[in-house]
LUMNUTOR-168736 format. One record per residue (C-alpha): x, y, z. Coordinates in steps of 0.25 Angstrom, whole numbers. Last residue first. Example, Ala and Ser with C-alpha at 12.3 -4.5 7.8 and 13.67 -1.06 7.14 Angstrom:
<nodes>
NODE, 55, -4, 29
NODE, 49, -18, 31
</nodes>
This chain:
<nodes>
NODE, 725, 676, 187
NODE, 720, 679, 173
NODE, 716, 665, 167
NODE, 708, 660, 179
NODE, 703, 671, 183
NODE, 696, 674, 168
NODE, 693, 661, 168
NODE, 683, 661, 181
NODE, 677, 678, 176
NODE, 673, 667, 163
NODE, 669, 658, 170
NODE, 658, 664, 179
NODE, 655, 675, 168
NODE, 650, 665, 160
NODE, 642, 656, 175
NODE, 638, 670, 175
NODE, 630, 670, 158
NODE, 623, 659, 160
NODE, 618, 664, 174
NODE, 612, 679, 166
NODE, 610, 673, 155
NODE, 601, 662, 165
NODE, 594, 674, 169
NODE, 592, 681, 158
NODE, 583, 668, 155
NODE, 577, 671, 166
NODE, 568, 686, 158
NODE, 557, 692, 169
NODE, 564, 706, 168
NODE, 567, 705, 183
NODE, 572, 692, 183
NODE, 583, 695, 172
NODE, 587, 707, 180
NODE, 587, 700, 193
NODE, 596, 689, 187
NODE, 606, 699, 180
NODE, 607, 705, 194
NODE, 609, 690, 200
NODE, 617, 684, 188
NODE, 626, 695, 189
NODE, 629, 696, 205
NODE, 631, 680, 204
NODE, 641, 681, 193
NODE, 649, 694, 201
NODE, 649, 684, 215
NODE, 664, 683, 212
NODE, 667, 696, 213
NODE, 658, 698, 225
NODE, 667, 691, 229
NODE, 679, 694, 226
NODE, 675, 708, 234
NODE, 671, 701, 246
NODE, 682, 691, 247
NODE, 696, 701, 252
NODE, 705, 688, 249
NODE, 698, 689, 232
NODE, 699, 703, 229
NODE, 711, 710, 234
NODE, 719, 701, 239
NODE, 718, 690, 228
NODE, 715, 703, 217
NODE, 730, 708, 220
NODE, 737, 692, 222
NODE, 730, 690, 208
NODE, 735, 702, 202
NODE, 750, 701, 208
NODE, 755, 712, 216
NODE, 764, 702, 226
NODE, 770, 691, 216
NODE, 765, 680, 216
NODE, 768, 667, 224
NODE, 768, 654, 219
NODE, 758, 642, 223
NODE, 747, 649, 219
NODE, 732, 646, 226
NODE, 724, 658, 216
NODE, 720, 668, 222
NODE, 716, 676, 210
NODE, 713, 664, 202
NODE, 708, 656, 214
NODE, 699, 669, 218
NODE, 694, 669, 205
NODE, 691, 655, 202
NODE, 684, 654, 216
NODE, 677, 666, 212
NODE, 673, 663, 201
NODE, 666, 651, 204
NODE, 658, 655, 215
NODE, 652, 665, 208
NODE, 650, 656, 197
NODE, 644, 646, 208
NODE, 633, 657, 215
NODE, 628, 659, 202
NODE, 618, 649, 204
NODE, 614, 655, 215
NODE, 610, 666, 205
NODE, 604, 656, 196
NODE, 593, 654, 208
NODE, 590, 666, 213
NODE, 586, 670, 198
NODE, 578, 657, 195
NODE, 571, 658, 209
NODE, 567, 676, 202
NODE, 564, 670, 189
NODE, 555, 660, 195
NODE, 548, 669, 205
NODE, 547, 679, 192
NODE, 540, 668, 183
NODE, 530, 665, 193
NODE, 530, 651, 200
</nodes>
């Protein structure tokens, strides 16, 4: 198998491997903004506003949660075009770090 085919196959595997990180961001962020509180929040609270604007109409929140996967896909294409498989692995590692930081920010802010 040539190096180019191997690199493109690695890109596909790495991009598919990022889907759990995007799902994690989707779940943690959505639960943080639209959490299952048993108390009533004030009608103008930030969490309720963001939940109604981003999470309930699925498309905006799906786009935001897919950012880690999109970053790896775009960065991976750049890495493969330049012939640098190591750069692709750096993108994958940084993706999971980014997903954890996003999840930490959501749980701390809402």
